[in-house]
C-alpha positions as CSV (number, residue, x, y, z in Angstrom):
1,M,-6.7,1.2,69.3
2,H,-8.4,-1.8,68.4
3,V,-11.8,-2.5,67.4
4,S,-13.6,-5.7,67.1
5,L,-16.3,-6.3,64.7
6,T,-18.8,-9.1,63.8
7,P,-17.8,-10.9,60.6
8,E,-21.1,-9.7,58.9
9,L,-20.0,-6.1,60.0
10,E,-16.4,-6.7,58.8
11,E,-17.8,-8.2,55.6
12,A,-20.1,-4.9,55.3
13,V,-16.9,-2.7,55.7
14,K,-14.8,-4.7,53.1
15,R,-17.9,-4.2,50.5
16,K,-18.3,-0.1,51.1
17,V,-14.0,-0.2,50.3
18,Q,-14.5,-2.7,47.4
19,S,-17.3,-0.2,46.2
20,G,-14.4,2.5,45.5
21,L,-16.1,5.0,48.0
22,Y,-13.8,4.5,50.2
23,N,-10.1,4.5,50.3
24,N,-9.8,1.8,53.7
25,A,-11.8,0.7,56.6
26,S,-10.6,3.2,58.9
27,E,-13.0,5.7,56.4
28,V,-16.0,3.7,56.7
29,I,-15.8,3.8,60.4
30,R,-14.9,7.2,60.8
31,E,-18.0,8.1,58.7
32,A,-20.4,5.8,60.3
33,L,-19.2,7.1,63.8
34,R,-20.0,11.1,62.4
35,F,-23.3,10.0,61.0
36,M,-24.1,8.7,64.6
37,E,-23.0,11.7,66.1
38,T,-24.8,13.9,63.5
39,H,-27.8,11.7,63.9
40,E,-27.8,11.1,67.5
41,D,-31.8,11.2,68.0
42,L,-32.3,9.3,64.9
43,V,-30.8,6.6,66.4
44,Y,-31.7,7.0,70.1
45,Q,-35.8,7.0,68.1
46,M,-34.6,3.7,66.2
47,K,-33.0,2.1,69.4
48,L,-36.3,3.1,71.2
49,E,-38.7,1.6,68.3
50,W,-37.0,-1.4,68.8
51,L,-37.3,-1.9,72.1
52,R,-41.2,-1.1,72.2
53,A,-41.5,-3.5,69.6
54,K,-40.3,-6.2,71.6
55,L,-42.0,-5.2,74.5
56,A,-45.3,-5.5,72.6
57,E,-44.3,-8.8,71.4
58,G,-43.2,-9.9,74.9
59,Q,-46.9,-8.6,75.8
60,R,-48.4,-10.5,73.0
61,D,-46.6,-13.6,74.0
62,F,-47.8,-13.4,77.8
63,E,-51.7,-12.7,76.8
64,A,-51.1,-15.5,74.6
65,G,-49.6,-17.9,77.4
66,R,-46.1,-18.2,75.5
67,Y,-44.5,-17.6,79.0
68,T,-42.8,-19.5,81.7
69,E,-43.2,-18.9,85.5
70,L,-40.5,-19.7,87.9
71,E,-40.1,-20.1,91.5
72,R,-38.0,-17.2,93.2
73,E,-35.2,-19.2,93.6
74,A,-35.2,-20.0,89.8
75,I,-34.9,-16.6,88.6
76,G,-31.4,-15.5,89.4
77,P,-30.0,-18.8,87.4
78,F,-32.7,-18.1,84.4
79,F,-31.3,-14.7,83.7
80,E,-28.0,-15.9,84.2
81,N,-28.6,-18.5,81.2
82,L,-30.1,-15.5,79.5
83,K,-26.9,-13.3,79.8
84,G,-24.6,-16.2,78.8
85,G,-26.7,-16.6,75.7
86,A,-26.6,-13.4,74.8
87,L,-22.9,-12.9,75.4
88,S,-22.2,-15.6,73.6
89,G,-24.3,-15.0,70.6
90,T,-26.5,-18.2,70.5
91,G,-29.6,-16.0,70.8
92,Q,-30.9,-18.3,73.3
93,E,-34.3,-16.3,74.5
94,G,-35.1,-18.8,77.2
95,R,-38.7,-19.3,76.4
């Protein structure tokens, strides 16, 4: 199995190994996965809280008039652009 990490996550793994608490990257990843399994409900709640915060942010933006109205034919390309930005890591939000 091969796992790809972002540079930030790779650096975090390296720091854990350098701390002396782990012998290698595999130990760090195994412990992280065990933590996720053990704390699955906590992880779910954290994701749900993040989603709720983003929804509240969107609601505030809408109420403050910070939004873009799209014609029906522009909706598809708009979301394709958002998806492309998310997949490439550019962080384009389309506002």
